[in-house]
Every structure is written in C-alpha cells, then in structure tokens.
TORLUM-696102 format. One line per 4 residues: number of its first residue (from 1); their letters; for each residue x, y, z of C-alpha. Coordinates in steps of 0.1 Angstrom, whole numbers, padded with zeros to 4 digits. Layout:
<rs>
NUM = A = X,Y,Z | ...
</rs>
This chain:
<rs>
1 = MPPP = -0856,0538,1912 | -0875,0505,1909 | -0864,0482,1882 | -0878,0486,1847
5 = TEIR = -0909,0465,1839 | -0893,0456,1806 | -0860,0458,1789 | -0861,0445,1753
9 = LDRA = -0834,0446,1727 | -0843,0450,1691 | -0811,0439,1675 | -0823,0446,1639
13 = ARVL = -0831,0482,1648 | -0802,0485,1672 | -0825,0499,1699 | -0829,0491,1736
17 = HVSF = -0865,0495,1747 | -0869,0503,1784 | -0903,0506,1802 | -0909,0517,1838
21 = EDGT = -0938,0510,1862 | -0951,0546,1859 | -0957,0540,1822 | -0926,0559,1810
25 = RYAL = -0910,0542,1780 | -0878,0549,1761 | -0864,0537,1729 | -0826,0541,1733
29 = PAEY = -0805,0537,1702 | -0773,0516,1706 | -0752,0544,1693 | -0766,0568,1719
33 = LRVE = -0760,0543,1747 | -0725,0536,1735 | -0714,0573,1734 | -0731,0580,1768
37 = SPSA = -0717,0548,1784 | -0712,0553,1821 | -0677,0537,1818 | -0646,0555,1828
41 = EVQG = -0634,0551,1792 | -0662,0575,1781 | -0670,0595,1813 | -0634,0598,1826
45 = HHPG = -0626,0596,1863 | -0634,0632,1872 | -0660,0658,1861 | -0649,0674,1828
49 = QKQT = -0630,0644,1815 | -0659,0631,1793 | -0646,0618,1759 | -0664,0624,1726
53 = VAGR = -0667,0590,1711 | -0668,0591,1673 | -0674,0566,1646 | -0702,0546,1663
57 = RHVG = -0731,0552,1639 | -0735,0514,1632 | -0727,0500,1666 | -0750,0473,1679
61 = IIAV = -0757,0457,1712 | -0749,0420,1714 | -0758,0413,1750 | -0778,0427,1779
65 = EPVG = -0766,0412,1812 | -0782,0418,1846 | -0761,0432,1873 | -0777,0424,1906
69 = HYAV = -0811,0440,1910 | -0800,0475,1901 | -0785,0476,1866 | -0775,0460,1833
73 = RLVF = -0742,0457,1816 | -0744,0462,1778 | -0720,0445,1755 | -0716,0464,1723
77 = DDLH = -0704,0448,1690 | -0673,0470,1691 | -0665,0450,1723 | -0671,0479,1747
81 = DTGI = -0685,0463,1778 | -0674,0481,1809 | -0703,0504,1815 | -0729,0495,1841
85 = FSWD = -0763,0511,1833 | -0782,0515,1865 | -0820,0519,1864 | -0815,0556,1874
89 = YLAE = -0790,0562,1846 | -0813,0545,1820 | -0842,0567,1831 | -0819,0598,1830
93 = LGGE = -0807,0589,1795 | -0842,0585,1783 | -0855,0617,1799 | -0825,0637,1786
97 = QDRR = -0821,0620,1752 | -0829,0650,1730 | -0806,0674,1749 | -0777,0649,1753
101 = WAGY = -0779,0638,1716 | -0778,0675,1704 | -0748,0681,1727 | -0730,0650,1713
105 = LDAL = -0736,0661,1677 | -0723,0696,1686 | -0692,0681,1703 | -0685,0660,1672
109 = AARG = -0688,0690,1649 | -0666,0711,1672 | -0638,0685,1671 | -0642,0678,1633
113 = LSRD = -0653,0642,1641 | -0680,0620,1625 | -0705,0595,1636 | -0693,0573,1607
117 = PG = -0665,0548,1613 | -0630,0554,1598
</rs>
C-alpha cells in the first residue's frame, strides 16, 4: 500500500483524516482508532484474544509520529501509544469502519460495558 497523500489530525473534533492516492478518504474518530489499536494490549498475541476496551468515548490523539515509510504511531491522551498503524491497517479500518464499529458496540453491550469513562 502506498503511503497516504494526507494524514491530518483534527484535535478539536478528535478525528484523524487519512487520504490515499486513489482518492479514498477516511475520517477516523480517535475512539475508534483507540479501541481498534493494533497493539498487543488490544489485539492480544493470538487470534481470539482481542480485548473490548471500554470507557474511551472522550479519548483524543495528542501525537501522530511517523514510523519509517510504512506507518504512524498514535499517542492517545490516555497515554496508550504502543500500536503501530500501517498504511494497510489504516485503509482496512477506514473500509471496515461501519462493520467494526457495530461489532464493538455489540461487544460492549454483551459485556455490560460502556463507552463512557468510569
């Protein structure tokens, strides 16, 4: 996957805007990126170990740091910073946003958890 043509953080809206050369554009909310972080803390070390991260409705992104020519590391204001978001993964998150978000909301409900902190 070629690198995005633009990665722009709207801190006030808590949204990461990602555009690709083919014209595809995504507006990825910080909360969505946080709960879908590619980190082992969220995804686990093996298939089927994914964690449902609750209480992140108001999370923001405080830094977007390049990682080589293939990814960015996002630093969230809850201090989570271990996920490396490759260009492929950002495109995947954008393309699957509706399905993944619905699955996340279902997982929260099934576990009696909330998007709200505390």
